C-alpha positions as CSV (number, residue, x, y, z in Angstrom):
1,M,0.0,0.0,0.0
2,L,2.7,2.5,0.9
3,S,4.7,1.8,-2.2
4,Q,1.5,2.2,-4.3
5,I,0.9,5.6,-2.6
6,F,4.5,6.6,-3.2
7,N,4.2,5.6,-6.9
8,I,1.2,7.9,-7.2
9,I,2.4,10.9,-5.3
10,A,6.1,10.9,-6.3
11,P,5.7,11.5,-10.1
12,M,3.3,14.4,-9.5
13,F,5.4,16.2,-6.9
14,L,8.6,15.5,-8.8
15,I,7.2,17.5,-11.7
16,V,6.1,20.2,-9.3
17,A,9.6,20.2,-7.8
18,V,11.2,20.5,-11.2
19,G,9.0,23.5,-11.9
20,Y,9.9,25.1,-8.5
21,V,13.7,24.6,-8.9
22,Y,13.6,25.9,-12.5
23,G,11.5,28.9,-11.3
24,V,13.9,29.7,-8.5
25,R,16.9,29.5,-10.8
26,T,15.5,31.4,-13.8
27,Q,12.9,33.7,-12.2
28,L,10.6,32.4,-15.0
29,E,7.6,34.5,-15.8
30,M,4.6,32.1,-16.1
31,R,1.8,34.5,-16.7
32,I,1.6,33.8,-20.5
33,T,2.1,30.1,-19.9
34,N,-0.7,30.0,-17.3
35,Q,-2.9,31.9,-19.8
36,L,-2.2,29.3,-22.4
37,I,-3.0,26.5,-19.9
38,M,-6.4,28.0,-19.0
39,S,-7.2,29.4,-22.4
40,V,-5.9,26.8,-24.8
41,F,-4.7,23.5,-23.4
42,V,-7.4,22.7,-20.7
43,P,-10.3,23.9,-23.0
44,A,-8.8,21.6,-25.7
45,L,-8.7,18.7,-23.3
46,I,-12.3,19.3,-22.1
47,F,-13.7,19.8,-25.7
48,H,-11.9,16.6,-27.0
49,V,-13.3,14.5,-24.1
50,M,-16.8,15.9,-24.5
51,I,-17.1,15.2,-28.2
52,Q,-16.3,11.5,-27.8
53,D,-19.1,9.0,-28.5
54,S,-18.4,7.4,-25.2
55,F,-19.0,10.6,-23.2
56,M,-22.5,10.9,-21.8
57,P,-23.0,14.1,-19.7
58,Q,-25.9,12.6,-17.8
59,Q,-23.6,10.1,-16.2
60,Y,-21.9,12.9,-14.3
61,L,-25.0,14.7,-12.9
62,G,-24.6,13.1,-9.4
63,L,-20.9,13.9,-9.3
64,I,-21.4,17.5,-10.4
65,L,-24.1,18.0,-7.7
66,A,-21.9,16.3,-5.1
67,G,-18.9,18.5,-6.0
68,T,-21.0,21.6,-6.0
69,L,-22.4,20.8,-2.5
70,L,-18.9,20.0,-1.3
71,M,-17.5,23.4,-2.3
72,L,-20.5,25.3,-1.0
73,G,-20.5,23.3,2.2
74,S,-16.8,24.0,2.7
75,G,-17.5,27.7,2.3
76,V,-20.3,27.6,4.9
77,V,-18.1,25.8,7.4
78,A,-15.2,28.1,6.7
79,F,-17.4,31.2,7.3
80,F,-18.4,30.2,10.8
81,F,-14.9,28.9,11.6
82,A,-13.4,32.2,10.4
83,K,-15.8,34.1,12.5
84,L,-15.1,31.9,15.5
85,I,-11.3,32.4,15.5
86,G,-11.2,36.0,14.2
87,F,-10.2,35.6,10.6
88,N,-11.6,37.6,7.7
89,P,-14.3,35.3,6.0
90,R,-13.7,37.1,2.7
91,S,-10.2,35.8,2.4
92,F,-10.6,32.5,4.3
93,M,-13.6,31.1,2.6
94,P,-12.4,31.0,-1.0
95,P,-9.2,28.9,-0.3
96,A,-11.4,26.5,1.6
97,M,-13.8,26.2,-1.3
98,F,-11.7,26.4,-4.4
99,S,-8.9,23.8,-4.5
100,N,-6.3,22.6,-7.0
101,W,-8.8,20.6,-9.1
102,A,-6.8,21.0,-12.3
103,N,-3.1,21.3,-11.4
104,L,-3.1,18.5,-8.8
105,G,-6.6,17.0,-9.1
106,L,-6.5,15.7,-12.7
107,P,-3.1,14.1,-12.4
108,L,-4.1,12.6,-9.0
109,Y,-7.2,11.0,-10.3
110,I,-5.4,9.5,-13.3
111,F,-2.4,8.2,-11.3
112,A,-4.6,6.8,-8.5
113,L,-7.8,5.7,-10.2
114,G,-6.8,5.3,-13.9
115,S,-7.6,7.1,-17.1
116,A,-11.3,6.4,-16.6
117,A,-11.4,9.0,-13.9
118,L,-10.4,11.8,-16.3
119,D,-13.9,12.6,-17.5
120,G,-15.3,12.9,-14.0
121,G,-12.4,15.0,-12.9
122,L,-12.9,17.4,-15.8
123,M,-16.6,17.8,-14.8
124,L,-15.4,19.0,-11.4
125,V,-12.9,21.3,-13.0
126,I,-15.7,22.9,-15.0
127,V,-18.0,23.3,-11.9
128,G,-15.1,24.6,-9.8
129,N,-14.2,27.2,-12.4
130,I,-17.9,28.4,-12.7
131,L,-18.1,28.8,-8.9
132,C,-14.6,30.3,-8.5
133,F,-15.1,33.0,-11.1
134,S,-18.6,33.8,-9.8
135,I,-18.9,33.3,-6.1
136,G,-15.1,33.4,-5.5
137,A,-14.6,36.6,-7.4
138,Y,-17.6,38.1,-5.5
139,L,-16.1,37.1,-2.1
140,Y,-12.7,38.7,-3.0
141,S,-14.1,41.8,-4.8
142,G,-17.6,42.3,-3.5
143,K,-18.8,42.3,-7.1
144,F,-20.7,39.7,-9.2
145,N,-20.5,39.5,-13.0
146,I,-21.9,36.4,-14.6
147,L,-20.9,37.6,-18.1
148,E,-17.2,37.2,-17.1
149,V,-17.9,33.6,-16.2
150,L,-19.6,32.8,-19.5
151,K,-16.7,34.4,-21.5
152,T,-14.0,32.2,-19.9
153,P,-12.5,29.8,-22.5
154,I,-13.2,26.7,-20.3
155,I,-16.9,27.5,-20.2
156,V,-17.0,28.3,-23.9
157,S,-15.4,24.9,-24.6
158,V,-18.0,23.2,-22.4
159,I,-20.9,24.9,-24.3
160,L,-19.3,23.9,-27.6
161,G,-18.6,20.4,-26.4
162,L,-22.3,19.9,-25.3
163,I,-23.5,21.2,-28.7
164,F,-21.2,18.8,-30.6
165,N,-22.1,15.9,-28.2
166,F,-25.9,16.3,-28.3
167,A,-25.8,16.9,-32.1
168,H,-23.5,13.9,-32.6
169,L,-21.1,16.0,-34.6
170,G,-17.6,14.8,-35.3
171,L,-14.4,16.5,-36.2
172,P,-12.1,15.7,-39.2
173,H,-9.1,13.6,-38.3
174,F,-6.7,16.4,-39.1
175,I,-8.4,18.6,-36.5
176,A,-9.1,15.9,-33.9
177,V,-5.5,14.8,-33.7
178,P,-3.9,18.2,-32.9
179,L,-6.8,18.9,-30.5
180,D,-6.0,15.7,-28.6
181,M,-2.3,16.5,-28.6
182,M,-2.9,20.0,-27.1
183,G,-5.1,18.5,-24.5
184,Q,-2.4,16.0,-23.5
185,V,0.0,18.8,-22.9
186,A,-2.3,20.2,-20.2
187,I,-1.7,17.8,-17.3
188,P,2.1,17.8,-17.0
189,L,2.3,21.5,-17.8
190,M,-0.1,22.3,-15.0
191,L,2.1,20.5,-12.5
192,F,5.2,22.2,-13.8
193,S,3.4,25.6,-13.7
194,L,2.3,24.9,-10.1
195,G,5.9,24.5,-9.1
196,V,6.9,27.7,-10.7
197,R,4.0,29.6,-9.3
198,L,4.8,28.5,-5.8
199,T,8.1,30.4,-6.0
200,S,6.2,33.7,-5.9
201,V,4.4,33.2,-2.6
202,N,5.9,33.3,0.9
203,F,5.7,32.0,4.4
204,N,4.2,35.1,5.9
205,D,1.2,34.6,8.2
206,M,2.3,31.0,9.1
207,K,-0.6,30.5,11.5
208,I,-3.4,31.0,9.0
209,G,-1.5,28.9,6.5
210,L,-1.0,26.0,8.8
211,I,-4.7,26.2,9.9
212,M,-5.8,26.1,6.3
213,A,-3.5,23.2,5.5
214,I,-5.4,21.1,8.0
215,F,-8.9,22.7,7.7
216,C,-9.1,22.3,3.9
217,P,-8.6,18.5,3.5
218,V,-10.2,17.5,6.9
219,I,-13.5,19.4,6.1
220,G,-13.4,18.5,2.5
221,V,-13.0,14.7,3.1
222,A,-15.6,14.8,5.9
223,L,-18.1,16.5,3.7
224,A,-17.4,14.1,0.9
225,F,-18.2,11.1,3.1
226,L,-21.4,12.9,4.3
227,I,-22.5,13.7,0.8
228,V,-22.0,10.2,-0.6
229,Q,-24.5,9.0,2.1
230,V,-27.1,11.3,0.5
231,I,-26.2,11.3,-3.2
232,P,-25.7,7.8,-4.6
233,L,-22.5,7.7,-6.7
234,N,-20.8,4.7,-8.4
235,P,-17.5,3.6,-6.8
236,L,-15.3,5.6,-9.2
237,H,-17.1,8.8,-8.7
238,R,-17.2,8.3,-4.9
239,D,-13.4,7.9,-4.9
240,I,-13.0,11.0,-7.1
241,L,-15.1,13.0,-4.7
242,I,-13.1,11.9,-1.7
243,L,-9.8,12.9,-3.4
244,F,-11.4,16.1,-4.6
245,G,-12.2,17.0,-1.0
246,A,-8.6,16.4,0.1
247,L,-7.1,18.8,-2.4
248,P,-5.2,21.9,-1.2
249,P,-6.2,25.5,-2.1
250,A,-5.8,26.5,-5.7
251,V,-3.1,29.0,-6.7
252,M,-5.9,30.9,-8.4
253,N,-7.0,32.1,-4.9
254,Y,-3.7,34.0,-4.6
255,M,-4.1,35.5,-8.0
256,L,-7.7,36.7,-7.3
257,A,-6.8,38.0,-3.8
258,E,-3.9,40.0,-5.3
259,Q,-6.1,41.3,-8.1
260,Y,-8.8,42.5,-5.7
261,D,-6.4,43.4,-2.8
262,C,-8.1,41.1,-0.4
263,E,-5.3,40.1,2.1
264,P,-3.1,38.6,-0.6
265,D,-0.2,37.8,1.8
266,Q,-2.5,35.7,4.0
267,V,-4.0,33.9,1.0
268,A,-0.6,33.3,-0.4
269,S,0.5,31.6,2.8
270,M,-2.7,29.4,2.8
271,V,-1.9,28.4,-0.8
272,L,1.8,27.7,-0.3
273,I,1.6,25.8,3.0
274,G,-1.5,24.0,1.9
275,N,0.1,22.7,-1.2
276,L,3.3,21.7,0.6
277,A,1.3,19.9,3.2
278,S,-0.7,18.1,0.5
279,V,2.2,15.7,0.1
280,F,1.1,14.2,3.4
281,T,-2.7,14.9,3.3
282,L,-3.1,13.5,-0.2
283,S,-1.2,10.4,0.9
284,L,-3.6,9.9,3.8
285,A,-6.6,10.5,1.4
286,L,-5.3,7.8,-0.9
287,L,-5.5,5.3,2.0
288,L,-9.2,5.8,1.9
289,V,-9.7,5.0,-1.8
290,L,-7.0,2.6,-2.8
291,P,-7.8,-1.1,-2.6
292,K,-6.5,-2.7,0.5
293,T,-3.9,-5.3,-0.6
């Protein structure tokens, strides 16, 4: 079991480490690369998956609902917890709600559960992005703009993917192949980008960072187990949801907090320490989903 967990965790964090070391040595600016990931490679991956004949959106309605409830539930718990210990709910709630579904989540599902988990993982990425750029942006900025959500490339790729899927439209081979290749770039590049991005945040506000590193996976996994008692999920989707709940805060939280000047130093510490601690917390979560051998 331990060797199995190591074989899942080690490749992921090795790529992250390569990105971190390279970022430290070169002071690499990843803004354009991150834009390419979220605007080209991930949308290509989502669209290519959704236009396959084997992809049936209705199969993921339970997982989508469960993932939505998990994120919203985490936010509610985080609100009362922040009030209790004197933190600002506006900066504490989003990191608890919006985790690294793409950079860590997709590779984790594939390494731990196999390639069949990719489709379900992508559905959670879609839902997460919708909530992050609507509710998350509102929490950080105090403003709500649904049009900004609809214009994001990931949501556009979802809409196009649904149209092609329901209309049973296909793509010519010379388009489908490069689209697939661009999608395959997304997963390793997201891990590398995460490593580079972590070089730009710091260890200030250690207390709140350590609290979030524990709070995020504990509440997330607890809610996942509670939700699966109410919403029936197949074993694969159940395991995806549990791992989804254990993920650390997304780097996107830091970017939004900085954009809207909502305690970016504290959010940066929550992101950095949470992602460093995920080496251990994700290992523990894997104990809950891997077959006991």
